[in-house]
Every structure is written in C-alpha cells, then in structure tokens.
C-alpha positions, 0 to 999 in steps of 0.5 A: 606700638605693636609687640613682636608677638602680635600676629600680623593684620591683613591689609585693609583690616582694622587693627585689633589693638583698636578694639577697646573693651567697653562695660556693658553691665556690672562685671561684664566686658564687651569689645566694640567689634568682634576679634574676627574682624581682623581676618576680614579682607577687602575681597570679602567686603567686595563680595557684599556689593549691591549686585550680589544683594539683588540676586534672587530665585525669581530673577534667576528664573526670569533670566533663564526663561528669557534665554529659553524663549530666545533659544526656542525662537532660534530653533524655529528660525533655523529649523523652519525659516532656514530649513536647516536641521544640522545646526539644531543640535548645536542650538540645543547645546547652546540653550542648555548651557545658556539657561544654566548660566543665566539661572546661576547669574540671576539667582546667585547663592540664593539657589542651592546647587542641586535645585539649580541643576534640576531647574536648569535642566527642566528649563532647557528641556522646556526651551527645546520643546517650545522650539519643536512646537514652534517648528510645528506651528511654522509648518502649519502656517505654511500649509502643513496638516500633520499633528505635532507628534507625526510632524516631528517624527516624519520631519526630524525623526531621531533628531528631536530626542537627541536635541532634548538629551543634548540640552539636558546634558549641557544644562546639567554640565553648566549648572553643577 
C-alpha cells in the first residue's frame, strides 16, 4: 500500500516501491534499477524503435542524393523536353525542401543541425546544377553546339542563378 506522501507514478512506469535494494558488496547497497526509471513514459520508450535505430548519416545522404537526382531529372524534363522555363523556379524550391526533408528523415538525430543545414543546402545546389547540365546535354542531343555557360546564359539568363538561390533558401529553411 502506498502512503499519501509518495509522489504519483506516471502511467505505465514501474512502481518505485518495487525497486528493492540489493547488496553489491560489504556495506554497499544498490537498487535493481535507477530511481529515475519512474519518470520514464511510454512515449519515451516508443522513440526507441527499430526505425529510430536504423537512422544514420549514410542513409540520410543516400535519401537526399536520390531526391536531388530526381529533381535534376524533373528540371531536364520540364525545361528541355517540355520547353517550359516558368516552372523551373518551383521545381528548384521543391528540390531544396525535399532534399532537406529526405536528409532529416534518413539521418535523424545522428546529424547535428548546423551540419544538416549545410549538407542540405549543398545537395540542393548540386541537384539544380545537375539539372542545368542535363538541360545542356539534352540541347546538345537535339543539335545544340554552344558550350555550357553560353547555352545557359543565352537560353535561361538570370533564371539559372535564381533557381540556385531558391533551392538554397528552401533547403536552408526546411533543414533548420
């Protein structure tokens, strides 16, 4: 039976009255489990799931790289095959946000927030840059002869740096 002065125990937590002292050595008493166990909740136990344990920096980088490559492909399809330049800024924003989310989901708490932000921004920039190279390669396959910087400057102009900036801002925003 519990006295009226004993603090309440969280639901699902073990009763501290069950922690019986045991003898570890001469004159030394130890509890079977730490007294702080009474403050553990079912929510804290649920966070220690196999999915949480499977997170790693390598997994986060893999997910983010795949998203960046898919985004680069979307830039090639939209800007090259469909010849639409208006939606490229939206695609760049989506790449930035999706790369940061994929990195966060894959790496979880194994990646410190400042590092996560910088990696997300870098991978988003790489994804957009690969999309621009893909546009140039698509144009070359259609008979284009201009070098990469000249092609991007003459075909898309200020849109290329805007895409890079938008991707970086959205990646930074989603990763922080």
